[in-house]
All heavy atoms as an XYZ file, in Angstrom:
871
protein
N       0.839     -1.179      0.000
C       0.000      0.000      0.000
C       0.878      1.235      0.000
O       1.843      1.313      0.740
C      -0.900     -0.010      1.238
C      -1.482      1.338      1.556
S      -3.197      1.425      2.045
C      -4.080      0.648      0.772
N       0.525      2.174     -0.825
C       1.215      3.453     -0.895
C       0.382      4.492     -0.164
O      -0.845      4.494     -0.278
C       1.415      3.851     -2.358
C       2.289      5.072     -2.509
O       3.212      5.281     -1.728
N       1.995      5.880     -3.496
N       1.036      5.361      0.597
C       0.355      6.438      1.305
C       0.912      7.768      0.846
O       2.128      7.919      0.696
C       0.569      6.324      2.818
C       0.020      5.106      3.527
C       0.463      5.109      4.983
C      -1.480      5.070      3.438
N       0.017      8.723      0.629
C       0.428     10.078      0.288
C      -0.172     11.012      1.324
O      -1.352     10.904      1.654
C      -0.068     10.448     -1.112
C       0.524      9.574     -2.205
C      -0.117      9.810     -3.566
O      -0.936     10.749     -3.702
O       0.196      9.047     -4.486
N       0.656     11.927      1.839
C       0.213     12.861      2.861
C       0.216     14.277      2.303
O       1.135     14.668      1.594
C       1.150     12.811      4.074
C       1.175     11.485      4.770
C       2.155     10.552      4.479
C       0.216     11.166      5.716
C       2.193      9.329      5.123
C       0.243      9.942      6.375
C       1.227      9.027      6.077
N      -0.814     15.031      2.663
C      -0.935     16.422      2.228
C      -1.659     17.173      3.339
O      -2.624     16.662      3.909
C      -1.729     16.475      0.920
S      -2.148     18.133      0.378
N      -1.189     18.372      3.642
C      -1.871     19.178      4.658
C      -2.583     20.346      3.995
O      -2.038     20.996      3.115
C      -0.875     19.703      5.691
C      -0.512     18.672      6.739
C       0.437     19.211      7.771
C      -0.256     20.148      8.714
N       0.623     20.640      9.786
N      -3.821     20.566      4.424
C      -4.570     21.753      4.036
C      -4.909     22.474      5.325
O      -5.794     22.038      6.066
C      -5.845     21.389      3.275
C      -5.604     20.984      1.852
C      -6.897     20.921      1.062
C      -6.559     20.543     -0.370
N      -7.762     20.433     -1.198
N      -4.162     23.514      5.610
C      -4.322     24.192      6.896
C      -3.915     23.250      8.009
O      -2.815     22.707      8.011
N      -4.827     23.007      8.944
C      -4.532     22.121     10.067
C      -5.104     20.712      9.865
O      -5.173     19.934     10.797
C      -5.067     22.717     11.372
C      -6.583     22.849     11.372
O      -7.233     22.805     10.334
N      -7.152     23.021     12.548
N      -5.507     20.399      8.632
C      -6.108     19.098      8.330
C      -5.129     18.250      7.517
O      -4.604     18.709      6.499
C      -7.429     19.274      7.547
C      -8.433     20.094      8.378
C      -8.015     17.917      7.171
C      -9.662     20.527      7.617
N      -4.911     17.032      7.974
C      -4.053     16.097      7.247
C      -4.913     15.244      6.331
O      -5.881     14.631      6.774
C      -3.295     15.193      8.233
C      -2.366     14.153      7.617
C      -1.219     14.829      6.860
C      -1.821     13.227      8.691
N      -4.560     15.233      5.047
C      -5.250     14.387      4.068
C      -4.331     13.227      3.759
O      -3.175     13.419      3.369
C      -5.596     15.165      2.796
C      -6.507     16.341      3.131
C      -6.247     14.244      1.762
C      -6.628     17.361      2.037
N      -4.841     12.023      3.960
C      -4.060     10.809      3.743
C      -4.714     10.043      2.599
O      -5.850      9.591      2.725
C      -4.036      9.930      5.009
C      -3.541     10.741      6.201
C      -3.190      8.678      4.783
C      -4.130     10.325      7.523
N      -4.003      9.931      1.491
C      -4.505      9.185      0.345
C      -3.908      7.787      0.397
O      -2.692      7.626      0.413
C      -4.138      9.874     -0.979
O      -4.654     11.211     -0.961
C      -4.712      9.128     -2.166
N      -4.790      6.799      0.450
C      -4.371      5.397      0.495
C      -4.492      4.829     -0.913
O      -5.511      5.043     -1.575
C      -5.264      4.615      1.461
C      -5.260      5.113      2.906
C      -6.484      5.971      3.149
C      -5.247      3.952      3.853
N      -3.474      4.125     -1.365
C      -3.458      3.560     -2.717
C      -3.159      2.063     -2.648
O      -2.112      1.670     -2.141
C      -2.393      4.245     -3.568
S      -2.456      6.033     -3.558
N      -4.085      1.245     -3.134
C      -3.867     -0.196     -3.162
C      -4.832     -0.932     -2.253
O      -5.966     -0.507     -2.062
N      -4.361     -2.034     -1.682
C      -5.183     -2.886     -0.834
C      -4.877     -2.631      0.634
O      -3.722     -2.694      1.051
C      -4.939     -4.358     -1.165
C      -5.346     -4.718     -2.575
C      -5.178     -6.197     -2.883
O      -4.604     -6.948     -2.059
O      -5.625     -6.599     -3.967
N      -5.924     -2.358      1.406
C      -5.786     -2.172      2.842
C      -6.232     -3.470      3.507
O      -7.405     -3.698      3.770
C      -6.633     -0.985      3.315
C      -6.567     -0.629      4.803
C      -5.135     -0.469      5.283
C      -7.365      0.625      5.076
N      -5.257     -4.355      3.715
C      -5.560     -5.688      4.240
C      -4.540     -6.073      5.300
O      -3.760     -5.239      5.741
C      -5.604     -6.710      3.104
C      -4.294     -6.796      2.321
O      -3.256     -6.271      2.798
O      -4.305     -7.383      1.228
N      -4.542     -7.346      5.700
C      -3.645     -7.795      6.765
C      -2.169     -7.594      6.423
O      -1.345     -7.476      7.311
C      -3.922     -9.261      7.133
C      -3.564    -10.235      6.063
N      -4.358    -10.451      4.956
C      -2.489    -11.036      5.924
C      -3.774    -11.348      4.185
N      -2.652    -11.730      4.748
N      -1.828     -7.540      5.141
C      -0.437     -7.329      4.730
C       0.005     -5.879      4.865
O       1.188     -5.609      5.016
C      -0.224     -7.783      3.289
C      -0.330     -9.272      3.124
O       0.120    -10.026      3.988
N      -0.939     -9.712      2.043
N      -0.923     -4.933      4.789
C      -0.555     -3.525      4.780
C      -1.050     -2.736      5.985
O      -0.598     -1.616      6.215
C      -1.085     -2.862      3.502
O      -2.499     -2.944      3.453
N      -1.964     -3.284      6.766
C      -2.588     -2.531      7.855
C      -1.571     -2.039      8.884
O      -1.666     -0.897      9.342
C      -3.671     -3.369      8.531
N      -0.610     -2.854      9.247
C       0.378     -2.444     10.251
C       1.214     -1.274      9.742
O       1.469     -0.311     10.485
C       1.274     -3.620     10.642
C       2.299     -3.282     11.713
C       1.678     -2.861     13.044
O       0.526     -3.226     13.332
O       2.363     -2.134     13.798
N       1.633     -1.313      8.492
C       2.395     -0.205      7.913
C       1.558      1.074      7.915
O       2.057      2.154      8.240
C       2.826     -0.521      6.481
C       3.551      0.628      5.811
C       3.803      0.415      4.334
O       3.397     -0.619      3.779
O       4.406      1.318      3.727
N       0.289      0.960      7.572
C      -0.604      2.122      7.577
C      -0.710      2.683      8.988
O      -0.585      3.896      9.197
C      -1.999      1.749      7.010
C      -2.998      2.868      7.250
C      -1.892      1.424      5.527
N      -0.918      1.818      9.966
C      -1.012      2.259     11.366
C       0.228      3.047     11.776
O       0.139      4.147     12.315
C      -1.140      1.060     12.305
C      -2.473      0.409     12.316
C      -2.497     -0.714     13.391
N      -3.673     -1.523     13.222
C      -3.703     -2.729     12.690
N      -2.589     -3.314     12.294
N      -4.828     -3.385     12.570
N       1.390      2.466     11.529
C       2.650      3.067     11.966
C       2.894      4.400     11.256
O       3.206      5.405     11.906
C       3.825      2.087     11.723
C       5.168      2.773     11.921
C       3.698      0.877     12.636
N       2.740      4.423      9.959
C       3.039      5.648      9.203
C       2.054      6.770      9.493
O       2.446      7.929      9.622
C       3.097      5.347      7.702
C       4.325      4.508      7.353
C       4.502      4.287      5.880
N       4.643      5.554      5.178
C       4.377      5.702      3.877
N       3.970      4.672      3.163
N       4.525      6.865      3.289
N       0.772      6.443      9.603
C      -0.225      7.474      9.895
C      -0.049      7.985     11.325
O      -0.061      9.205     11.554
C      -1.660      6.955      9.638
C      -2.694      7.955     10.144
C      -1.866      6.680      8.153
N       0.132      7.094     12.279
C       0.351      7.526     13.660
C       1.589      8.403     13.779
O       1.579      9.416     14.489
C       0.483      6.322     14.597
C      -0.849      5.695     14.957
O      -1.901      6.245     14.552
O      -0.842      4.655     15.639
N       2.661      8.042     13.086
C       3.886      8.837     13.107
C       3.613     10.252     12.606
O       4.042     11.229     13.214
C       4.973      8.159     12.259
C       6.235      8.985     12.207
O       6.853      9.194     13.281
O       6.615      9.429     11.101
N       2.887     10.347     11.515
C       2.592     11.669     10.940
C       1.665     12.479     11.849
O       1.860     13.679     12.039
C       1.969     11.486      9.556
C       1.882     12.755      8.753
C       3.297     13.312      8.494
N       3.227     14.502      7.716
C       3.519     14.560      6.413
N       3.933     13.481      5.775
N       3.427     15.688      5.761
N       0.668     11.830     12.436
C      -0.244     12.510     13.364
C       0.536     13.053     14.562
O       0.358     14.205     14.962
C      -1.370     11.556     13.832
C      -2.365     11.312     12.694
C      -2.081     12.114     15.065
C      -3.376     10.206     12.972
N       1.416     12.245     15.114
C       2.198     12.658     16.281
C       3.217     13.736     15.927
O       3.361     14.727     16.647
C       2.907     11.458     16.909
C       1.942     10.457     17.530
O       0.780     10.840     17.822
O       2.339      9.282     17.691
N       3.908     13.552     14.816
C       4.971     14.479     14.416
C       4.419     15.874     14.134
O       5.017     16.871     14.506
C       5.690     13.931     13.177
C       6.904     14.728     12.785
C       7.755     14.036     11.739
N       7.053     13.055     10.954
C       6.996     13.054      9.623
N       7.608     13.976      8.933
N       6.341     12.111      8.981
N       3.262     15.940     13.459
C       2.686     17.227     13.069
C       1.588     17.701     14.019
O       0.923     18.693     13.752
C       2.124     17.143     11.647
C       3.205     16.946     10.600
O       4.407     17.088     10.925
O       2.853     16.651      9.440
N       1.390     16.972     15.135
C       0.354     17.303     16.121
C      -1.009     17.515     15.454
O      -1.683     18.521     15.671
C       0.757     18.532     16.946
C      -0.082     18.650     18.196
O      -0.567     17.659     18.738
N      -0.277     19.873     18.660
N      -1.406     16.542     14.668
C      -2.655     16.599     13.903
C      -3.844     16.251     14.789
O      -3.783     15.315     15.584
C      -2.592     15.605     12.710
C      -1.464     15.991     11.751
C      -3.929     15.491     12.009
C      -1.630     17.325     11.066
N      -4.936     17.003     14.622
C      -6.177     16.691     15.333
C      -7.319     16.387     14.367
O      -8.336     15.840     14.775
C      -6.567     17.839     16.255
C      -5.624     17.970     17.431
C      -6.139     18.917     18.462
C      -5.160     18.965     19.628
N      -5.490     20.007     20.556
N      -7.155     16.746     13.100
C      -8.187     16.482     12.099
C      -7.550     15.817     10.888
O      -6.523     16.279     10.395
C      -8.873     17.781     11.660
C      -9.636     18.469     12.765
C     -10.281     19.730     12.246
C     -11.041     20.436     13.347
N     -11.637     21.688     12.852
N      -8.198     14.736     10.422
C      -7.647     14.023      9.275
C      -8.760     13.489      8.387
O      -9.849     13.147      8.863
C      -6.754     12.875      9.736
N      -8.450     13.432      7.098
C      -9.347     12.854      6.094
C      -8.609     11.682      5.466
O      -7.471     11.833      5.013
C      -9.703     13.883      4.994
C     -10.554     13.241      3.912
C     -10.394     15.103      5.583
N      -9.249     10.513      5.458
C      -8.700      9.356      4.757
C      -9.348      9.309      3.371
O     -10.552      9.106      3.257
C      -8.995      8.064      5.513
C      -8.280      7.877      6.849
C      -8.766      6.599      7.525
C      -6.780      7.832      6.658
N      -8.548      9.518      2.354
C      -9.021      9.490      0.965
C      -8.937      8.049      0.470
O      -7.857      7.514      0.251
C      -8.159     10.419      0.113
C      -8.514     10.408     -1.356
O      -9.393      9.623     -1.781
O      -7.894     11.188     -2.109
N     -10.102      7.427      0.290
C     -10.179      6.032     -0.131
C     -10.384      5.880     -1.638
O     -10.669      4.782     -2.107
C     -11.321      5.327      0.606
C     -10.908      4.716      1.913
C     -10.796      5.487      3.047
C     -10.621      3.362      2.006
C     -10.412      4.938      4.255
C     -10.234      2.798      3.197
C     -10.135      3.585      4.332
N     -10.219      6.942     -2.405
C     -10.524      6.892     -3.839
C      -9.675      5.885     -4.600
O     -10.086      5.401     -5.650
C     -10.369      8.281     -4.467
O      -9.042      8.750     -4.347
N      -8.500      5.559     -4.069
C      -7.617      4.616     -4.773
C      -7.409      3.295     -4.027
O      -6.498      2.543     -4.316
C      -6.283      5.294     -5.075
C      -6.472      6.480     -6.033
C      -5.189      6.947     -6.622
N      -4.546      7.910     -5.726
C      -3.339      8.397     -5.929
N      -2.632      8.034     -6.968
N      -2.827      9.258     -5.083
N      -8.298      3.025     -3.064
C      -8.253      1.742     -2.358
C      -9.083      0.736     -3.148
O     -10.254      0.964     -3.422
C      -8.786      1.866     -0.912
C      -8.884      0.502     -0.251
C      -7.893      2.789     -0.099
N      -8.456     -0.361     -3.529
C      -9.123     -1.361     -4.369
C      -9.754     -2.490     -3.564
O     -10.650     -3.173     -4.052
C      -8.115     -1.962     -5.367
O      -7.008     -2.502     -4.638
C      -7.620     -0.902     -6.337
N      -9.287     -2.669     -2.319
C      -9.783     -3.764     -1.484
C      -9.514     -3.431     -0.022
O      -8.492     -2.819      0.296
C      -9.075     -5.076     -1.844
C      -9.410     -6.218     -0.937
C     -10.589     -6.937     -1.103
C      -8.561     -6.577      0.101
C     -10.903     -7.995     -0.247
C      -8.866     -7.623      0.952
C     -10.043     -8.339      0.766
N     -10.419     -3.844      0.853
C     -10.205     -3.679      2.285
C     -10.828     -4.858      3.020
O     -11.921     -5.299      2.673
C     -10.837     -2.378      2.784
C     -10.546     -2.114      4.256
S     -11.141     -0.521      4.847
C     -12.882     -0.861      5.004
N     -10.109     -5.367      4.038
C     -10.650     -6.447      4.857
C     -10.759     -5.975      6.307
O     -10.634     -4.780      6.591
C      -9.812     -7.725      4.724
C      -8.406     -7.610      5.285
O      -8.086     -6.592      5.942
O      -7.620     -8.554      5.089
N     -10.989     -6.894      7.224
C     -11.191     -6.530      8.627
C      -9.963     -5.870      9.247
O     -10.097     -5.043     10.159
C     -11.602     -7.759      9.443
O     -10.599     -8.746      9.380
N      -8.786     -6.193      8.772
C      -7.579     -5.533      9.269
C      -7.600     -4.049      8.907
O      -7.148     -3.205      9.688
C      -6.323     -6.178      8.687
O      -6.223     -7.514      9.084
N      -8.130     -3.746      7.745
C      -8.282     -2.350      7.329
C      -9.270     -1.618      8.211
O      -9.058     -0.459      8.578
N     -10.355     -2.289      8.575
C     -11.337     -1.696      9.490
C     -10.648     -1.346     10.811
O     -10.838     -0.266     11.354
C     -12.523     -2.652      9.730
C     -13.340     -2.811      8.454
C     -13.391     -2.168     10.884
C     -14.381     -3.914      8.523
N      -9.847     -2.278     11.300
C      -9.120     -2.033     12.544
C      -8.168     -0.861     12.446
O      -8.062     -0.053     13.374
N      -7.483     -0.731     11.325
C      -6.553      0.382     11.126
C      -7.297      1.713     11.123
O      -6.855      2.689     11.738
C      -5.776      0.199      9.828
N      -8.432      1.765     10.437
C      -9.228      2.994     10.384
C      -9.790      3.323     11.768
O      -9.697      4.460     12.242
C     -10.366      2.870      9.345
C     -11.310      4.058      9.424
C      -9.792      2.732      7.939
N     -10.360      2.333     12.426
C     -10.952      2.555     13.745
C      -9.906      3.006     14.766
O     -10.166      3.895     15.586
C     -11.648      1.278     14.216
C     -12.564      1.406     15.419
C     -13.631      2.470     15.203
C     -13.219      0.067     15.709
N      -8.726      2.450     14.687
C      -7.641      2.855     15.588
C      -7.234      4.305     15.400
O      -6.995      5.029     16.376
N      -7.174      4.767     14.146
C      -6.822      6.169     13.882
C      -7.961      7.082     14.344
O      -7.719      8.170     14.846
C      -6.563      6.435     12.403
C      -5.353      5.822     11.714
C      -4.201      5.351     12.551
N      -4.458      3.965     12.906
C      -4.108      3.360     14.035
N      -3.409      3.964     14.948
N      -4.410      2.130     14.289
N      -9.204      6.616     14.182
C     -10.357      7.384     14.673
C     -10.245      7.575     16.194
O     -10.409      8.678     16.705
C     -11.663      6.661     14.314
C     -12.865      7.203     15.038
C     -13.495      8.359     14.594
C     -13.351      6.565     16.176
C     -14.590      8.872     15.288
C     -14.445      7.067     16.861
C     -15.061      8.219     16.413
O     -16.139      8.726     17.099
N      -9.952      6.493     16.909
C      -9.838      6.558     18.368
C      -8.674      7.447     18.788
O      -8.784      8.221     19.745
C      -9.666      5.164     18.954
C     -10.935      4.342     18.920
C     -10.716      2.966     19.510
C     -11.982      2.141     19.450
N     -11.780      0.781     19.947
N      -7.560      7.337     18.086
C      -6.387      8.149     18.405
C      -6.722      9.634     18.308
O      -6.413     10.413     19.213
C      -5.232      7.800     17.466
C      -3.953      8.573     17.731
C      -2.862      8.145     16.778
C      -1.548      8.821     17.078
N      -0.902      8.334     18.290
N      -7.368     10.030     17.213
C      -7.708     11.442     17.039
C      -8.813     11.869     17.997
O      -8.789     12.985     18.523
C      -8.101     11.717     15.588
C      -6.931     11.662     14.607
C      -7.418     11.718     13.171
C      -5.941     12.779     14.876
N      -9.784     11.024     18.244
C     -10.862     11.344     19.182
C     -10.311     11.582     20.579
O     -10.753     12.495     21.288
C     -11.894     10.217     19.231
O     -12.584     10.131     18.017
N      -9.330     10.790     20.980
C      -8.715     10.947     22.301
C      -7.960     12.265     22.429
O      -7.729     12.743     23.543
C      -7.780      9.776     22.613
C      -8.531      8.496     22.890
O      -9.709      8.513     23.231
N      -7.858      7.370     22.728
N      -7.572     12.858     21.292
C      -6.892     14.153     21.286
C      -7.884     15.303     21.116
O      -7.482     16.445     20.948
C      -5.885     14.200     20.132
C      -4.724     13.251     20.267
C      -3.869     13.238     19.025
C      -3.040     14.483     18.924
N      -1.985     14.403     17.898
N      -9.178     14.973     21.094
C     -10.197     16.000     20.882
C     -10.391     16.343     19.416
O     -10.994     17.356     19.079
N      -9.897     15.480     18.543
C      -9.990     15.731     17.111
C     -11.010     14.839     16.445
O     -11.877     14.255     17.106
N     -10.901     14.751     15.123
C     -11.827     13.900     14.392
C     -11.206     13.369     13.109
O     -10.250     13.925     12.585
C     -13.133     14.631     14.099
C     -13.011     15.848     13.215
S     -14.559     16.774     13.042
C     -15.658     15.563     12.411
N     -11.781     12.269     12.635
C     -11.356     11.593     11.412
C     -12.587     11.365     10.555
O     -13.654     11.037     11.070
C     -10.720     10.241     11.753
C     -10.341      9.358     10.566
C      -8.984      9.795     10.015
C     -10.287      7.900     10.976
N     -12.439     11.546      9.261
C     -13.516     11.193      8.345
C     -12.909     10.510      7.130
O     -11.690     10.496      6.951
C     -14.329     12.419      7.942
S     -13.425     13.637      7.004
N     -13.767      9.911      6.323
C     -13.301      9.266      5.108
C     -13.970      9.915      3.906
O     -15.038     10.517      4.026
C     -13.545      7.739      5.117
C     -15.029      7.423      5.160
C     -12.820      7.080      6.261
C     -15.329      5.979      4.873
N     -13.313      9.774      2.771
C     -13.842     10.357      1.536
C     -13.648      9.381      0.386
O     -12.640      8.681      0.309
C     -13.132     11.674      1.221
N     -14.640      9.319     -0.463
C     -14.590      8.654     -1.751
C     -14.308      7.152     -1.757
O     -13.589      6.663     -2.624
C     -13.588      9.370     -2.665
C     -13.890     10.827     -2.863
S     -12.661     11.730     -3.823
C     -12.701     10.865     -5.369
N     -14.880      6.386     -0.826
C     -14.672      4.931     -0.928
C     -15.465      4.380     -2.108
O     -16.552      4.877     -2.409
C     -15.227      4.405      0.397
C     -16.275      5.387      0.777
C     -15.765      6.723      0.294
N     -14.923      3.358     -2.785
C     -15.692      2.731     -3.862
C     -16.840      1.944     -3.233
O     -16.919      1.798     -2.014
C     -14.809      1.866     -4.772
C     -14.267      0.623     -4.093
O     -14.919      0.001     -3.258
N     -13.055      0.243     -4.455
N     -17.732      1.413     -4.063
C     -18.934      0.794     -3.500
C     -18.628     -0.448     -2.672
O     -19.301     -0.705     -1.677
C     -19.967      0.487     -4.590
C     -19.623     -0.620     -5.518
C     -20.763     -0.885     -6.490
C     -20.471     -2.149     -7.263
N     -21.597     -2.580     -8.055
N     -17.603     -1.213     -3.024
C     -17.262     -2.407     -2.241
C     -16.695     -2.040     -0.870
O     -17.054     -2.629      0.141
C     -16.281     -3.293     -3.003
C     -16.911     -3.921     -4.231
O     -18.115     -4.171     -4.262
N     -16.108     -4.163     -5.251
N     -15.807     -1.059     -0.853
C     -15.225     -0.604      0.409
C     -16.299      0.073      1.255
O     -16.380     -0.145      2.470
C     -14.025      0.337      0.154
C     -13.553      0.988      1.441
C     -12.877     -0.430     -0.511
N     -17.152      0.856      0.626
C     -18.242      1.515      1.337
C     -19.165      0.487      1.999
O     -19.612      0.668      3.134
C     -19.044      2.400      0.386
O     -20.020      3.125      1.084
N     -19.410     -0.594      1.303
C     -20.260     -1.660      1.839
C     -19.630     -2.280      3.095
O     -20.320     -2.590      4.063
C     -20.482     -2.732      0.766
C     -21.380     -3.849      1.193
C     -22.835     -3.451      1.110
N     -23.658     -4.621      1.387
C     -24.659     -4.598      2.247
N     -24.987     -3.494      2.860
N     -25.358     -5.682      2.463
N     -18.323     -2.444      3.095
C     -17.618     -2.982      4.259
C     -17.764     -2.024      5.442
O     -18.048     -2.448      6.565
C     -16.135     -3.261      3.935
C     -16.048     -4.429      2.945
C     -15.332     -3.548      5.200
C     -14.688     -4.619      2.322
N     -17.586     -0.727      5.189
C     -17.776      0.263      6.248
C     -19.200      0.200      6.794
O     -19.419      0.278      7.995
C     -17.508      1.677      5.727
C     -16.065      2.071      5.767
C     -15.355      2.255      4.592
C     -15.413      2.289      6.964
C     -14.033      2.626      4.612
C     -14.083      2.665      7.001
C     -13.390      2.841      5.824
N     -20.148      0.081      5.884
C     -21.557      0.031      6.266
C     -21.856     -1.202      7.127
O     -22.468     -1.103      8.187
C     -22.413      0.015      5.006
C     -23.876      0.223      5.229
C     -24.622      0.264      3.912
O     -24.215      1.005      3.011
O     -25.613     -0.480      3.798
N     -21.418     -2.372      6.672
C     -21.662     -3.612      7.406
C     -20.990     -3.617      8.780
O     -21.516     -4.193      9.728
C     -21.198     -4.816      6.592
C     -22.016     -5.134      5.343
C     -21.324     -6.204      4.511
C     -23.425     -5.575      5.723
N     -19.831     -2.979      8.861
C     -19.105     -2.928     10.133
C     -19.689     -1.880     11.085
O     -19.297     -1.824     12.251
C     -17.631     -2.630      9.880
N     -20.602     -1.064     10.585
C     -21.212     -0.037     11.419
C     -20.352      1.194     11.620
O     -20.642      2.029     12.480
N     -19.306      1.348     10.821
C     -18.402      2.482     11.002
C     -19.023      3.812     10.601
O     -18.639      4.856     11.127
C     -17.096      2.267     10.240
C     -16.188      1.182     10.797
C     -14.918      1.060      9.976
C     -15.843      1.440     12.242
N     -19.984      3.792      9.693
C     -20.622      5.048      9.297
C     -21.427      5.667     10.429
O     -21.797      6.833     10.364
C     -21.503      4.854      8.063
C     -20.736      4.694      6.771
C     -21.256      3.938      5.742
C     -19.509      5.308      6.578
C     -20.568      3.789      4.542
C     -18.806      5.168      5.393
C     -19.350      4.413      4.375
O     -18.667      4.274      3.206
N     -21.690      4.907     11.477
C     -22.385      5.452     12.642
C     -21.479      6.372     13.447
O     -21.965      7.245     14.170
C     -22.907      4.330     13.528
C     -23.998      3.504     12.865
C     -24.419      2.344     13.735
C     -25.458      1.513     12.991
N     -25.773      0.277     13.684
N     -20.162      6.177     13.331
C     -19.232      7.006     14.107
C     -18.267      7.820     13.243
O     -17.758      8.835     13.697
C     -18.424      6.147     15.112
C     -17.627      5.057     14.398
C     -19.326      5.560     16.168
C     -16.630      4.341     15.285
N     -18.027      7.381     12.013
C     -17.091      8.083     11.120
C     -17.879      8.609      9.920
O     -18.530      7.840      9.230
C     -15.959      7.147     10.649
C     -15.162      6.612     11.841
C     -15.040      7.878      9.673
C     -14.118      5.574     11.483
N     -17.776      9.916      9.707
C     -18.506     10.517      8.593
C     -17.831     10.179      7.271
O     -16.616     10.085      7.180
C     -18.589     12.027      8.765
C     -19.457     12.431      9.931
C     -19.749     13.913      9.876
C     -20.506     14.359     11.087
N     -21.908     14.331     10.990
N     -18.677     10.020      6.250
C     -18.232      9.693      4.901
C     -18.633     10.838      3.975
O     -19.772     11.308      4.031
C     -18.887      8.384      4.450
C     -18.594      8.050      3.019
O     -17.526      8.347      2.508
N     -19.539      7.433      2.348
N     -17.710     11.268      3.124
C     -17.977     12.365      2.200
C     -17.720     11.914      0.761
O     -16.899     11.034      0.518
C     -17.106     13.576      2.538
C     -17.451     14.169      3.882
C     -16.748     13.800      5.025
C     -18.498     15.066      4.022
C     -17.070     14.325      6.266
C     -18.833     15.597      5.261
C     -18.116     15.229      6.372
O     -18.445     15.734      7.596
N     -18.412     12.555     -0.169
C     -18.292     12.210     -1.582
C     -16.971     12.662     -2.185
O     -16.489     12.058     -3.143
C     -19.446     12.805     -2.384
C     -20.771     12.155     -2.030
O     -20.783     10.971     -1.622
O     -21.810     12.822     -2.173
N     -16.403     13.745     -1.666
C     -15.120     14.253     -2.169
C     -14.231     14.660     -1.004
O     -14.720     14.930      0.107
C     -15.318     15.482     -3.090
O     -15.781     16.583     -2.287
C     -16.269     15.205     -4.237
N     -12.951     14.752     -1.270
C     -12.000     15.200     -0.254
C     -12.271     16.665      0.077
O     -12.241     17.058      1.251
C     -10.543     14.990     -0.730
C      -9.560     15.650      0.220
C     -10.240     13.495     -0.871
N     -12.552     17.493     -0.937
C     -12.822     18.910     -0.685
C     -14.028     19.093      0.228
O     -14.011     19.947      1.117
C     -13.046     19.649     -2.009
C     -11.760     19.816     -2.804
O     -10.663     19.754     -2.197
O     -11.849     20.022     -4.029
N     -15.075     18.300      0.023
C     -16.246     18.370      0.891
C     -15.868     17.990      2.323
O     -16.298     18.634      3.276
C     -17.346     17.451      0.354
C     -18.602     17.453      1.193
C     -19.641     16.426      0.731
O     -19.356     15.602     -0.153
O     -20.750     16.463      1.310
N     -15.069     16.955      2.462
C     -14.628     16.520      3.791
C     -13.830     17.622      4.488
O     -14.055     17.909      5.667
C     -13.799     15.246      3.675
N     -12.935     18.250      3.754
C     -12.107     19.327      4.322
C     -12.985     20.501      4.760
O     -12.786     21.071      5.830
C     -11.033     19.783      3.315
C     -10.351     21.070      3.779
C      -9.995     18.677      3.128
N     -13.997     20.833      3.963
C     -14.903     21.939      4.317
C     -15.726     21.613      5.553
O     -15.999     22.498      6.363
C     -15.861     22.234      3.169
C     -15.295     23.070      2.069
C     -16.372     23.611      1.138
N     -17.331     22.610      0.692
C     -17.189     21.837     -0.381
N     -16.093     21.948     -1.112
N     -18.103     20.968     -0.723
N     -16.121     20.377      5.716
C     -17.043     19.993      6.780
C     -16.377     19.561      8.074
O     -17.017     19.540      9.120
C     -17.967     18.870      6.294
S     -19.058     19.387      4.956
N     -15.139     19.177      7.999
C     -14.458     18.676      9.192
C     -14.044     19.864     10.051
O     -13.839     19.906     11.141
C     -13.280     17.769      8.814
C     -12.788     16.944     10.002
C     -12.148     18.569      8.273
C     -11.797     15.871      9.642
């Protein structure tokens, strides 16, 4: 999995590229947590537009980053998941706690 980081003001945008599964979830956890801690981030958008597959390990990685930011008084949202990934979020009940946006720009405006 490839990760791209971009800041817009005080919001970190993380673009995930590839498969978010048991092979890549630990790397995602470590790299995202490092960036959140290093830049003292409280708001983040996970851009799922280039994620082709996600399993339960991916759910855990997303939920962990949500909890990390929530504990700092911040928030996490996701943007642009494809229909298969969106279905996984829906079935896992994550949309009840993590907001989903149609575009990254919309997420940045609303977060």
